[in-house]
C-alpha positions in Angstrom: -112.2 39.0 207.6 -109.5 41.2 206.4 -107.4 40.5 203.3 -104.5 39.1 205.2 -106.8 36.3 206.8 -108.4 35.7 203.3 -104.9 35.2 201.9 -104.0 32.9 204.6 -107.0 30.7 204.0 -106.3 30.7 200.2 -102.7 29.7 200.9 -103.7 26.8 203.0 -106.2 25.5 200.5 -103.6 25.8 197.7 -101.3 23.5 199.8 -103.8 20.6 199.5 -106.1 21.3 196.6 -105.5 22.0 192.9 -107.2 24.9 191.3 -109.8 24.3 188.8 -110.9 20.9 190.2 -114.0 20.3 192.2 -113.7 18.7 195.6 -116.2 17.6 198.3 -116.9 20.6 200.4 -116.7 18.5 203.6 -113.0 17.6 202.8 -111.9 21.2 202.4 -113.8 22.3 205.5 -112.1 19.6 207.6 -108.7 20.5 206.2 -109.1 24.2 207.2 -110.4 23.2 210.8 -107.5 20.7 211.3 -105.2 23.7 210.4 -106.7 26.1 212.9 -109.3 27.9 210.8 -112.5 27.9 212.7 -115.7 29.7 211.4 -117.1 30.7 214.8 -113.8 32.5 215.8 -114.0 34.7 212.6 -117.7 35.4 213.2 -119.3 32.9 210.9 -121.9 30.4 212.1 -120.8 27.8 209.5 -117.7 27.1 207.4 -119.8 27.4 204.3 -120.6 30.9 205.1 -117.0 31.7 205.7 -115.8 30.4 202.3 -118.8 32.0 200.5 -117.3 35.3 201.8 -114.1 34.8 199.8 -115.5 34.4 196.3 -112.3 35.9 194.7 -110.5 32.7 195.8 -113.0 30.0 196.1 -116.2 28.8 194.2 -119.0 26.8 195.7 -121.7 24.9 193.9 -124.6 22.8 195.2 -124.8 19.3 193.7 -127.4 16.5 193.9 -126.2 12.9 194.8 -129.4 11.0 194.0 -132.0 13.0 196.2 -129.4 14.3 198.6 -128.0 17.8 198.3 -124.4 18.5 198.8 -121.8 21.0 198.1 -118.4 21.1 196.3 -115.5 23.5 196.3 -113.2 24.7 193.6 -110.2 27.1 193.9 -110.4 29.8 191.2 -107.6 29.4 188.9 -105.0 32.3 189.0 -106.4 33.3 192.5 -103.2 32.2 194.2 -101.2 34.7 192.3 -104.0 37.4 192.7 -103.7 36.9 196.4 -100.2 38.5 196.3 -101.4 41.5 194.5 -105.3 41.6 194.6 -105.5 45.1 193.4 -103.5 44.7 190.3 -105.2 47.3 188.1 -104.3 47.4 184.3 -102.5 50.5 183.4 -104.7 50.9 180.4 -108.0 50.6 182.1 -110.0 48.4 184.4 -109.2 44.8 185.1 -111.0 42.0 183.2 -112.3 40.4 186.5 -114.9 42.2 188.5 -113.7 40.6 191.7 -110.2 42.2 191.2 -111.9 45.6 191.1 -114.7 45.4 193.7 -115.8 43.7 196.9 -119.2 42.0 196.4 -120.9 41.7 199.8 -122.5 38.2 200.3 -125.7 40.1 201.7 -125.9 42.2 198.4 -125.6 39.0 196.4 -128.4 37.3 198.4 -130.7 40.3 197.9 -130.1 40.3 194.3 -130.9 36.6 194.0 -134.1 37.1 196.2 -135.6 39.8 194.1 -135.1 37.8 190.9 -137.4 35.2 192.5 -134.9 32.4 191.7 -133.1 30.0 194.0 -129.5 31.2 193.0 -126.4 30.8 194.9 -123.9 33.7 195.6 -121.6 32.2 193.2 -124.1 32.2 190.5 -124.9 35.9 191.1 -121.2 36.5 190.9 -121.1 34.8 187.5 -124.1 36.8 186.2 -122.5 40.1 187.5 -119.1 39.2 185.8 -120.9 38.5 182.5 -122.7 41.8 182.6 -119.4 43.5 183.6 -117.5 42.0 180.7 -120.4 42.8 178.2 -120.6 46.4 179.2 -116.8 46.6 179.0 -116.7 45.2 175.5 -119.6 47.6 174.4 -117.8 50.7 176.1 -120.9 51.1 178.3 -118.9 51.3 181.6 -119.5 54.7 183.2 -116.2 55.5 185.0 -115.9 58.5 187.3 -113.7 59.6 190.3 -116.5 58.7 192.8 -118.2 55.7 191.2 -118.1 53.2 188.4 -121.4 52.1 187.0 -122.6 49.5 184.5 -126.0 47.9 183.6 -126.4 44.3 185.2 -129.3 43.0 183.2 -131.2 42.2 186.3 -134.4 43.8 187.4 -135.8 45.4 190.6 -139.2 44.1 192.0 -141.0 47.0 190.4 -139.6 46.0 186.9 -136.9 48.7 186.5 -133.4 47.5 185.5 -130.6 47.5 188.1 -127.4 49.3 187.5 -124.3 48.1 189.5 -122.8 51.1 191.3 -119.1 50.7 192.5 -118.2 53.1 195.3 -114.9 53.5 197.0 -114.1 50.8 199.7 -113.0 52.6 202.9 -112.1 49.4 204.5 -108.4 48.7 204.4 -107.0 45.6 202.8 -110.0 45.1 200.5 -110.5 45.7 196.8 -110.6 49.5 196.0 -114.4 49.5 195.2 -117.5 48.0 196.8 -120.7 47.0 195.1 -124.0 48.7 195.6 -127.0 48.9 193.2 -129.6 51.4 192.0 -132.7 51.0 189.9 -132.6 52.9 186.6 -135.0 55.8 186.4 -137.8 55.3 183.8 -136.4 58.2 181.7 -132.9 56.8 181.7 -133.8 53.3 180.6 -132.3 52.3 177.2 -135.0 49.8 176.3 -137.7 51.0 174.0 -140.5 49.2 175.9 -140.3 49.3 179.7 -141.3 46.1 181.5 -144.6 46.1 183.3 -144.4 46.8 186.9 -145.3 44.2 189.5 -149.1 44.7 190.6 -150.9 43.5 193.7 -153.4 40.9 193.0 -157.0 41.7 193.8 -159.1 39.3 196.1 -162.0 39.5 193.9 -164.9 36.9 193.5 -162.9 34.8 191.0 -159.9 34.5 193.5 -162.4 33.9 196.3 -164.0 31.2 194.3 -160.6 29.4 193.7 -159.7 29.6 197.4 -163.2 28.3 198.4 -162.9 25.3 195.9 -159.4 24.6 197.2 -160.7 24.6 200.7 -163.5 22.2 199.7 -161.1 19.7 198.1 -158.5 19.8 201.1 -160.2 20.9 204.3 -163.2 19.8 206.4 -166.1 22.4 206.7 -168.1 23.3 209.7 -165.1 22.2 211.9 -162.8 24.6 213.8 -159.3 24.5 212.4 -156.1 26.0 213.5 -155.3 29.1 211.5 -151.7 27.8 211.0 -153.2 24.9 209.0 -155.3 26.9 206.9 -152.6 29.6 206.4 -150.0 26.9 205.4 -152.4 25.6 202.7 -152.8 29.0 201.2 -149.0 29.5 201.3 -148.3 26.2 199.7 -150.8 26.9 196.9 -149.4 30.4 196.0 -152.0 32.7 197.8 -149.5 34.7 199.8 -151.1 37.4 201.9 -148.6 40.0 200.7 -149.4 39.4 197.0 -152.9 40.8 197.8 -151.7 43.8 199.8 -152.2 42.3 203.4 -149.6 42.5 206.1 -151.3 39.9 208.1 -153.4 36.9 207.5 -156.4 37.8 209.6 -157.6 40.9 207.7 -157.5 38.7 204.5 -159.7 36.1 206.0 -162.0 38.9 207.3 -162.4 39.8 203.7 -163.5 36.2 202.9 -166.3 36.4 205.5 -168.7 34.8 203.1 -167.2 31.4 203.9 -164.6 32.0 206.6 -165.6 32.5 210.4 -162.8 33.2 212.8 -162.9 32.7 216.6 -160.5 33.0 219.5 -159.8 30.1 222.1 -157.4 29.8 225.0 -155.3 26.8 225.2 -152.8 26.5 228.1 -153.2 30.2 228.6 -152.2 31.0 225.0 -154.7 32.7 222.7 -155.2 30.6 219.5 -157.2 31.7 216.3 -159.6 29.1 214.9 -161.1 29.1 211.5 -164.4 27.5 210.6 -165.2 27.1 206.9 -168.9 27.7 206.0 -170.7 26.4 202.8 -171.4 29.2 200.3 -173.7 28.1 197.3 -172.7 31.2 195.2 -168.9 30.5 195.3 -169.4 26.7 194.9 -171.4 27.5 191.5 -174.8 26.7 193.0 -176.1 30.2 192.3 -178.5 30.4 189.2 -176.1 30.6 186.2 -176.3 33.3 183.5 -178.5 32.7 180.7 -175.8 32.5 178.1 -174.1 29.6 179.7 -174.7 26.4 177.7 -177.0 23.7 179.2 -175.6 21.0 176.9 -172.6 20.7 174.6 -174.6 18.4 172.2 -176.6 21.3 170.7 -174.8 24.6 171.8 -171.1 24.0 171.3 -168.9 23.2 168.4 -166.4 20.4 169.3 -163.4 20.6 166.9 -162.1 17.3 165.5 -158.5 18.3 166.5 -159.4 18.5 170.2 -161.5 15.3 170.2 -158.3 13.5 168.8 -156.3 14.9 171.6 -158.9 13.4 174.0 -158.7 9.9 172.3 -154.9 10.0 172.3 -154.2 11.1 175.9 -157.2 10.1 177.9 -157.0 6.9 179.9 -159.1 4.0 178.7 -161.2 3.4 175.6 -163.8 5.9 174.9 -165.9 8.1 172.4 -164.3 11.6 173.0 -167.3 13.5 171.9 -169.8 11.6 174.2 -167.3 11.6 177.1 -166.9 15.5 177.0 -170.8 15.8 176.6 -171.2 13.7 179.7 -168.5 15.4 181.6 -170.0 18.8 181.0 -173.4 17.6 182.1 -171.9 16.1 185.3 -170.1 19.4 186.1 -173.3 21.3 185.7 -175.1 18.9 188.0 -172.2 19.0 190.6 -171.9 22.8 190.3 -168.3 22.6 189.0 -168.6 24.8 186.1 -166.5 28.0 186.4 -166.9 31.2 184.6 -163.6 33.1 184.2 -162.3 35.7 181.8 -165.1 35.1 179.3 -164.5 31.3 179.3 -166.4 28.4 180.7 -164.1 25.9 182.5 -165.5 22.4 183.4 -164.1 19.1 184.8 -164.3 16.5 182.1 -164.4 13.7 184.5 -161.4 12.2 182.5 -157.9 11.6 183.5 -154.8 11.1 181.3 -152.6 8.0 181.5 -150.6 9.5 184.4 -153.6 9.9 186.4 -153.9 13.7 186.1 -157.4 15.3 185.9 -158.3 16.7 182.5 -160.3 20.0 182.2 -161.8 21.7 179.3 -162.9 25.3 178.3 -165.4 26.9 176.1 -165.4 30.2 174.5 -168.2 32.3 172.7 -168.2 31.7 169.0 -168.4 34.8 166.6 -169.3 32.8 163.5 -172.6 33.9 162.0 -175.4 31.5 162.1 -173.2 29.0 164.0 -173.3 27.5 167.4 -172.8 29.9 170.2 -170.0 28.2 171.9 -166.8 26.3 170.8 -164.4 24.0 172.6 -161.1 25.8 172.7 -159.0 23.7 175.3 -158.6 20.2 176.6 -155.7 19.3 178.9 -154.3 19.3 182.5 -155.2 22.1 184.9 -152.5 24.7 184.8 -150.6 24.7 188.0 -149.5 27.8 189.7 -145.8 28.4 189.8 -145.1 28.9 193.5 -142.0 30.7 194.9 -141.8 30.6 198.5 -139.1 30.6 201.1 -138.1 27.4 203.1 -139.3 27.6 206.6 -135.7 28.0 207.7 -135.1 31.2 205.6 -138.3 33.1 206.3 -136.8 35.1 209.3 -133.9 36.3 207.1 -136.4 37.4 204.4 -138.4 39.4 207.0 -135.6 41.3 208.4 -131.9 42.1 208.2 -130.3 40.5 211.4 -126.7 41.4 211.1 -124.4 38.5 211.8 -125.9 35.4 213.1 -123.2 35.1 215.8 -124.2 38.4 217.3 -127.8 38.0 216.9 -127.9 34.5 218.7 -125.3 35.6 221.2 -127.5 38.5 222.4 -130.6 36.2 222.7 -128.6 33.4 224.5 -127.2 36.0 227.0 -130.8 37.3 227.7 -132.6 34.0 228.0 -132.6 31.6 230.9 -129.3 29.7 230.8 -129.5 26.6 228.6 -127.1 24.6 226.5 -127.5 25.6 222.8 -124.9 23.2 221.3 -124.3 19.5 221.2 -121.5 17.6 222.9 -118.2 18.4 221.3 -119.4 21.5 219.6 -118.3 25.2 220.3 -120.7 26.3 223.1 -120.8 29.8 221.1 -121.9 28.3 217.9 -125.6 28.2 219.0 -126.6 25.5 216.4 -129.7 24.6 218.4 -130.8 28.1 219.1 -130.5 29.1 215.5 -132.8 26.2 214.4 -135.1 27.2 217.3 -135.5 30.9 216.4 -135.9 30.2 212.6 -138.7 27.6 212.9 -140.4 29.6 215.9 -140.7 32.5 213.5 -142.1 30.3 210.7 -144.7 28.9 213.1 -145.7 32.4 214.4 -146.0 33.6 210.8 -148.5 30.8 210.1 -150.4 31.8 213.2 -150.4 35.5 212.2 -148.7 36.4 215.3 -145.9 38.7 213.9 -147.0 42.1 215.2 -146.6 45.4 213.3 -147.5 48.6 214.9 -150.3 50.7 213.3 -147.8 53.5 212.4 -145.3 51.0 210.9 -142.5 52.2 213.2 -141.9 48.9 215.1 -142.4 45.2 214.5 -142.0 42.4 217.0 -142.6 38.8 218.0 -142.5 36.6 221.0 -139.4 34.4 220.9 -140.9 31.6 223.4 -137.9 32.2 225.6 -137.9 33.7 229.0 -135.2 35.6 231.1 -134.1 34.7 234.6 -137.4 36.3 236.0 -139.3 34.1 233.6 -140.5 37.1 231.6 -141.2 36.7 227.9 -138.4 37.8 225.6 -139.4 39.7 222.5 -137.4 40.4 219.3 -138.1 43.9 218.2 -137.4 45.5 214.7 -137.3 48.9 213.3 -137.8 49.9 209.5 -134.9 49.2 207.4 -133.8 52.4 205.8 -131.6 50.8 203.3 -131.9 51.9 199.7 -130.6 48.7 198.5 -132.9 47.1 196.0 -134.6 44.0 197.5 -133.6 44.7 201.1 -135.6 43.3 204.0 -138.4 45.7 205.2 -137.1 45.5 208.8 -133.8 45.4 210.5 -133.2 43.8 214.1 -133.1 46.4 216.9 -133.0 44.5 220.3 -134.3 41.8 222.4 -136.4 43.0 225.4 -138.9 42.2 228.0 -142.2 44.1 228.2 -141.8 47.5 229.9 -138.0 47.1 230.3 -135.6 50.0 229.4 -135.5 51.4 226.1 -137.1 49.0 223.6 -139.3 47.3 226.1 -141.2 50.7 226.7 -141.7 51.1 223.0 -143.1 47.6 222.8 -145.7 48.3 225.4 -146.5 51.5 224.0 -147.1 49.9 220.4 -149.0 46.8 221.2 -152.0 45.7 223.3 -152.2 42.7 223.7 -148.5 42.0 223.5 -147.2 39.5 220.8 -148.2 36.0 221.7 -145.9 33.0 221.8 -146.2 30.2 219.2 -148.8 27.5 220.0 -148.5 23.8 219.0 -151.1 21.8 221.0 -154.7 21.4 220.0 -155.5 18.4 221.9 -154.2 16.3 224.8 -153.3 13.6 222.4 -150.4 15.8 221.1 -148.8 15.6 224.5 -149.5 12.0 225.8 -149.0 8.7 224.2 -152.1 6.4 224.3 -150.9 3.0 225.4 -154.1 1.4 224.2 -153.5 2.3 220.5 -151.3 0.3 218.2 -148.3 1.4 216.3 -147.9 0.6 212.5 -144.4 1.4 211.6 -143.4 2.3 207.9 -140.5 -0.2 208.0 -139.5 0.2 204.4 -139.1 4.1 204.7 -137.3 3.6 208.1 -134.9 0.8 206.9 -134.4 1.4 203.2 -134.9 5.2 202.8 -133.1 6.2 206.0 -130.3 3.6 206.4 -127.8 6.3 207.2 -129.6 7.1 210.5 -129.2 3.7 211.8 -126.0 3.2 214.0 -123.1 1.5 212.1 -122.4 -0.7 215.0 -126.2 -1.9 215.1 -125.9 -2.6 211.4 -122.7 -4.6 211.7 -124.2 -6.8 214.3 -127.4 -7.4 212.3 -125.4 -8.1 209.0 -123.5 -11.0 210.4 -123.5 -13.8 207.9 -123.5 -11.3 205.0 -119.9 -10.5 204.2 -120.8 -7.9 201.5 -123.1 -6.1 203.9 -120.6 -6.2 206.7 -117.7 -4.9 204.3 -119.9 -1.9 203.4 -120.4 -1.0 207.2 -116.6 -1.3 207.8 -115.9 0.9 204.7 -118.4 3.5 206.0 -117.0 3.5 209.5 -113.4 4.3 208.1 -114.6 7.0 205.6 -114.3 10.6 206.8 -115.4 12.2 203.6 -119.1 12.9 203.9 -119.8 12.5 200.2 -118.2 9.2 199.9 -119.8 7.9 203.2 -123.3 8.8 202.0 -122.6 7.0 198.7 -121.6 3.8 200.7 -124.8 4.3 202.7 -126.8 4.4 199.6 -125.3 1.0 198.4 -126.4 -0.4 201.8 -129.9 0.8 201.3 -129.9 -0.8 197.9 -128.8 -4.1 199.3 -131.5 -4.0 202.0 -134.1 -3.2 199.5 -133.0 -6.2 197.4 -132.3 -8.8 200.2 -135.8 -9.6 201.9 -134.0 -11.9 204.6 -131.7 -9.2 205.7 -134.6 -6.5 205.6 -136.7 -8.7 207.7 -134.0 -9.3 210.2 -133.6 -5.5 210.8 -137.4 -5.2 210.8 -137.7 -7.8 213.7 -135.0 -6.0 215.6 -136.7 -2.6 215.2 -140.0 -4.1 216.3 -138.2 -5.4 219.5 -136.9 -1.9 220.1 -140.4 -0.5 219.6 -142.0 -2.8 222.1 -139.2 -1.8 224.7 -140.0 1.8 224.0 -143.8 1.1 224.9 -142.7 -0.4 228.1 -140.7 2.6 228.9 -143.6 4.9 228.2 -145.8 2.7 230.5 -143.2 3.1 233.3 -142.8 6.8 232.6 -145.1 8.8 230.4 -142.5 11.5 229.9 -140.5 9.1 227.7 -142.8 9.9 224.8 -141.7 13.4 223.8 -143.8 15.9 221.7 -142.3 17.4 218.7 -143.1 19.7 215.8 -142.3 19.1 212.2 -142.0 22.5 210.6 -142.2 21.5 206.9 -145.4 19.4 207.4 -146.9 21.7 210.2 -147.9 18.7 212.4 -147.4 17.6 216.0 -146.1 14.1 216.6 -144.6 12.0 219.4 -141.1 10.5 219.6 -140.2 7.3 221.1 -136.6 6.3 222.0 -135.2 3.2 220.0 -132.5 1.3 221.9 -130.9 -0.6 219.2 -127.4 -1.4 220.5 -127.9 -1.3 224.3 -131.3 -1.4 226.0 -130.2 1.2 228.5 -129.3 3.8 225.7 -131.3 5.4 223.0 -129.6 5.5 219.5 -132.4 7.0 217.5 -136.0 8.1 217.8 -139.1 6.8 216.2 -141.8 9.5 215.2 -145.4 8.4 215.6 -148.4 10.3 214.5 -152.0 9.7 215.5 -154.1 9.0 212.5 -157.9 9.6 212.1 -158.6 6.0 212.5 -157.0 6.0 216.0 -153.8 4.1 215.0 -150.2 5.5 215.6 -148.3 5.7 212.3 -144.7 5.2 212.7 -143.7 7.7 210.1 -139.9 7.8 210.1 -136.7 7.6 212.3 -134.5 10.5 213.3 -131.1 10.7 214.5 -130.8 12.0 218.2 -129.6 15.5 216.9 -132.7 15.8 214.5 -134.9 14.6 217.4 -133.7 17.2 219.8 -134.0 20.1 217.3 -137.7 19.1 216.5 -138.5 18.6 220.3 -136.9 21.9 221.3 -139.3 23.9 219.3 -142.2 22.8 221.6 -140.2 22.9 224.9 -136.9 22.0 226.5 -137.0 18.2 226.5 -137.2 16.8 230.0 -136.5 13.3 229.5 -133.4 11.1 230.3 -132.9 9.8 226.8 -132.9 13.0 224.9 -130.2 15.4 226.5 -127.5 17.5 224.7 -124.9 16.0 226.8 -125.8 12.5 225.3 -125.7 13.6 221.7 -122.6 14.1 219.7 -122.1 17.1 217.4 -120.2 15.1 214.9 -121.7 14.2 211.5 -124.5 16.8 211.7 -126.8 16.7 208.7 -126.7 20.3 207.8 -130.1 22.0 207.1 -131.8 18.7 206.7 -135.5 19.2 207.1 -137.8 16.3 207.8 
């Protein structure tokens, strides 16, 4: 957007909204749309992204309404006047507001937030930069020259060095005179007396291997082939990221754990899949002969301070003798090989829990008291949990590479792929809402399967998109090293979509990789594809009805609420309400009413059971009625059944069923048809009459909601 367009949007907002007051984001977005401002036409995938690009006029913030995230918008006070003269520089120096002086690119703000390891919005980063700018101005520490303006940000790069904001001349007409870049302060130029420690790569030593081994023992079956994605996701969730240990891919990391990890390759549906088999290892389990200096009993070899015994008596669940409980717990840990030696300490499971059910552990240290007992108890409490910072599945691709604008990236892929409808009914066909979700979660799955390929010389990276062109040749996304010197920038940048051996990038792809990047795989067994009519379904009705009331059709609720005027009034109010925030508030009231009124709850339960019985009949008539789907956040395959709630001939929602180990289908949750299509499209284009884009409205889309 140029400055003229930004000023137009600011003027429109000032006509309907008061500066300094927070409004529901959906209300402002609808107002702009009604007045001809459409994000897709300006090159933005979503209205929120458009408004985030005019921080000099608008501030956004994320808020929580119960457990539901939402956004609010506020017009910056004084920005209306600033729009008329955005470059109003003070005659006696620089302006007070950084946004009057410099354009702050949204990508730069996102990078800055990313390298801080904090989930901060662009608006929060702008506030931090403004604070640093004002502080340096007050202290006279702004370095002003003809070619640049510099000031310390107080933020740090990944290697620990402080970042300095560097404002360079903005060559784009109509914008602020300067544009923000950053540089890391050289060690010799840092004003701090003690430089911060640089980030270091963790070592995959015996201690870490022992931690991973015991994690696997607690959470995964041994001597059974497991999909690499399942094992990799567990490590990622628990804070063992391959890159933290210096590995570019997961397989070399597993190869270095050969003492208890065995890898094998199988072919399923023509697609290679890596399987992991976990093996017993007595040494890592603690079964190897212990050092002679490890105590065999706390009774005669360790001093147990009264202060720590008092903590056990106060916090442990149940009535007990703290001293005897710790002695017994240590003996049990020795017997069960659960004693761990780490950093000169002996750590063991006490066998006790606190009043909230958390396990209590204890540790011993060598004592240096002459003629005293050789060990002493130095800690009793909960096991320290790792602080895990990881990207959400939908953001992992953007962390991996700079893509340019989503509109351009998705447009290129859609043009190259076999023709397909990538938007829901009523949406702009060039919005590609379905395609964006597809490529984001496909990349997430490929990363878990270790199928993101990087050439040996580090000059090209690629992955299989899972889509094909008109000749049914696989389409690959290719990336080149990102040469940007911006701190925190992605390592790669998008280059092109290609087919193997095609002109240009396709030839580089073939030259770099053999075998070529493989597509994501989702199926491990036939039960992932076909619904077994001989098995029962046990739905979680409370989760479906109470926790997800907003996913049920309003007309269906109105019909089932007859005889309950209060409930019918809530349905009518929700139907009239166009403000998303207020509508969700009404739906929460409805959920509470259903939770408290057992007769009304049972009425909906019985009606849902009728719809499930009808769905089973439909599957019996046509097995394709049950559609496979993939849940990215849980990394599991499920099946979806249509729920015809208003009319037996039309599906209104989808029931997600998952086959349990006992052989019963668990009805996990209910999805809107939009959510159902997005989850199903990850696996393949749905080929069923009840789930088609032409039958699904694009209205009331639940943005970025992950199941």
